[in-house]
VOSEMAR-799564 format. One record per residue: residue number from 1; residue in three letters; x negated, y, z of N, C-alpha, C in turn. Coordinates in nm, 2 decimals. Layout:
// residues N
PT  pos  code    n_px    n_py    n_pz   ca_px   ca_py   ca_pz    c_px    c_py    c_pz
PT  NUM   ALA       X       Y       Z       X       Y       Z       X       Y       Z
...
// end
This chain:
// residues 67
PT  pos  code    n_px    n_py    n_pz   ca_px   ca_py   ca_pz    c_px    c_py    c_pz
PT    1   MET   -0.05   -0.11    0.00   -0.04    0.02    0.01   -0.11    0.11    0.00
PT    2   LEU   -0.18    0.13    0.08   -0.28    0.24    0.06   -0.37    0.27   -0.06
PT    3   LYS   -0.40    0.16   -0.12   -0.46    0.17   -0.28   -0.36    0.24   -0.39
PT    4   THR   -0.23    0.21   -0.36   -0.12    0.21   -0.43   -0.06    0.38   -0.41
PT    5   TYR   -0.04    0.41   -0.24    0.05    0.50   -0.23   -0.05    0.61   -0.19
PT    6   GLY   -0.19    0.57   -0.08   -0.27    0.64   -0.01   -0.24    0.69    0.10
PT    7   ASP   -0.29    0.76    0.15   -0.27    0.75    0.36   -0.24    0.89    0.38
PT    8   GLU   -0.18    0.99    0.29   -0.10    1.10    0.30    0.04    1.07    0.33
PT    9   HIS    0.14    0.98    0.35    0.24    0.94    0.30    0.27    0.84    0.48
PT   10   PHE    0.34    0.89    0.57    0.32    0.84    0.71    0.44    0.69    0.66
PT   11   SER    0.52    0.73    0.61    0.56    0.56    0.58    0.49    0.45    0.51
PT   12   VAL    0.37    0.50    0.44    0.32    0.36    0.42    0.21    0.33    0.54
PT   13   ALA    0.15    0.41    0.65    0.11    0.38    0.76    0.23    0.28    0.86
PT   14   GLN    0.36    0.35    0.86    0.45    0.25    0.97    0.47    0.12    0.91
PT   15   TYR    0.48    0.11    0.79    0.53   -0.01    0.71    0.39   -0.14    0.71
PT   16   GLY    0.28   -0.05    0.70    0.18   -0.12    0.68    0.10   -0.16    0.84
PT   17   ILE    0.16   -0.09    0.94    0.14   -0.09    1.09    0.23   -0.22    1.10
PT   18   ILE    0.37   -0.22    1.07    0.44   -0.32    1.10    0.45   -0.45    1.05
PT   19   ALA    0.38   -0.42    0.89    0.32   -0.58    0.88    0.22   -0.65    0.91
PT   20   VAL    0.14   -0.56    0.95   -0.01   -0.64    1.04    0.06   -0.69    1.18
PT   21   THR    0.15   -0.62    1.27    0.21   -0.68    1.39    0.30   -0.75    1.35
PT   22   ASN    0.36   -0.82    1.25    0.40   -0.91    1.20    0.30   -1.04    1.24
PT   23   LEU    0.19   -1.01    1.15    0.11   -1.13    1.12    0.05   -1.16    1.25
PT   24   THR    0.06   -1.07    1.35   -0.05   -1.09    1.48    0.03   -1.21    1.53
PT   25   SER    0.11   -1.30    1.56    0.17   -1.37    1.63    0.08   -1.50    1.61
PT   26   ASN   -0.03   -1.54    1.52   -0.06   -1.65    1.46   -0.22   -1.61    1.47
PT   27   ALA   -0.24   -1.68    1.56   -0.41   -1.68    1.63   -0.55   -1.66    1.49
PT   28   GLU   -0.49   -1.75    1.42   -0.60   -1.76    1.31   -0.57   -1.63    1.23
PT   29   ILE   -0.45   -1.60    1.20   -0.45   -1.45    1.13   -0.51   -1.36    1.15
PT   30   ARG   -0.47   -1.35    1.34   -0.53   -1.21    1.40   -0.64   -1.18    1.41
PT   31   ASN   -0.70   -1.32    1.40   -0.86   -1.32    1.44   -0.89   -1.25    1.25
PT   32   THR   -0.87   -1.33    1.17   -0.93   -1.25    1.02   -0.86   -1.15    1.02
PT   33   LEU   -0.77   -1.07    1.05   -0.71   -0.92    1.06   -0.82   -0.84    1.14
PT   34   GLY   -0.85   -0.91    1.25   -0.95   -0.81    1.34   -1.07   -0.78    1.24
PT   35   SER   -1.11   -0.91    1.18   -1.28   -0.95    1.16   -1.25   -0.84    1.00
PT   36   LEU   -1.15   -0.81    0.89   -1.12   -0.76    0.83   -1.12   -0.59    0.82
PT   37   GLY   -1.13   -0.53    0.96   -1.14   -0.42    1.01   -0.99   -0.37    1.02
PT   38   ALA   -0.88   -0.44    1.06   -0.72   -0.40    1.08   -0.74   -0.33    1.18
PT   39   CYS   -0.78   -0.32    1.28   -0.78   -0.23    1.44   -0.81   -0.12    1.38
PT   40   GLN   -0.96   -0.10    1.27   -1.00    0.02    1.27   -0.92    0.10    1.14
PT   41   LEU   -0.84    0.02    1.09   -0.76    0.12    0.99   -0.63    0.15    1.08
PT   42   ILE   -0.57    0.06    1.16   -0.48    0.13    1.24   -0.51    0.24    1.29
PT   43   VAL   -0.61    0.26    1.37   -0.68    0.36    1.43   -0.64    0.49    1.32
PT   44   LYS   -0.71    0.46    1.21   -0.72    0.58    1.10   -0.62    0.64    1.10
PT   45   MET   -0.46    0.54    1.07   -0.40    0.60    1.05   -0.30    0.66    1.17
PT   46   LEU   -0.33    0.60    1.31   -0.26    0.69    1.41   -0.32    0.80    1.41
PT   47   GLN   -0.48    0.83    1.36   -0.52    0.98    1.38   -0.44    1.07    1.22
PT   48   LEU   -0.43    1.00    1.14   -0.36    1.09    1.03   -0.21    1.13    1.09
PT   49   HIS   -0.17    1.00    1.13    0.02    1.04    1.13    0.06    1.02    1.28
PT   50   ALA    0.00    0.96    1.40    0.11    0.93    1.48    0.14    1.08    1.55
PT   51   PHE    0.04    1.16    1.55    0.11    1.30    1.65    0.11    1.41    1.53
PT   52   LYS    0.19    1.43    1.42    0.21    1.52    1.31    0.32    1.47    1.25
PT   53   GLU    0.37    1.39    1.25    0.50    1.37    1.16    0.58    1.30    1.25
PT   54   GLU    0.50    1.14    1.23    0.65    1.01    1.32    0.54    0.96    1.42
PT   55   ALA    0.62    0.99    1.58    0.61    0.93    1.66    0.61    0.76    1.64
PT   56   GLN    0.69    0.71    1.55    0.71    0.59    1.53    0.56    0.54    1.51
PT   57   VAL    0.53    0.61    1.44    0.37    0.53    1.39    0.25    0.51    1.50
PT   58   ALA    0.31    0.58    1.61    0.25    0.56    1.77    0.24    0.48    1.82
PT   59   VAL    0.40    0.44    1.83    0.42    0.33    1.88    0.42    0.20    1.82
PT   60   TYR    0.40    0.19    1.69    0.40    0.05    1.59    0.21    0.04    1.65
PT   61   GLY    0.17    0.14    1.59    0.01    0.14    1.60   -0.04    0.07    1.78
PT   62   LEU    0.01    0.14    1.85   -0.07    0.14    1.95   -0.03   -0.04    1.98
PT   63   TYR    0.11   -0.10    1.97    0.18   -0.23    1.99    0.07   -0.33    1.90
PT   64   ALA    0.08   -0.25    1.79   -0.04   -0.40    1.67   -0.16   -0.39    1.77
PT   65   ILE   -0.22   -0.27    1.82   -0.41   -0.27    1.85   -0.38   -0.38    1.97
PT   66   GLY   -0.23   -0.35    2.06   -0.24   -0.41    2.19   -0.22   -0.59    2.15
PT   67   ARG   -0.15   -0.63    2.06   -0.12   -0.79    2.00   -0.27   -0.84    2.01
// end
């Protein structure tokens, strides 16, 4: 989604974070996502969007990192 739409749209961040969160229930996938830099990407999305446009990005992002 980021490659297609860029990181300037908060909805890309929100739905991307939700997708990552949904994948974290499986430990193997969670570890793979972590090694691919998913947490760092979520932090970047939080920095860009969480406190500017949508509080939901912060909620989903922090939940995803916690998982």
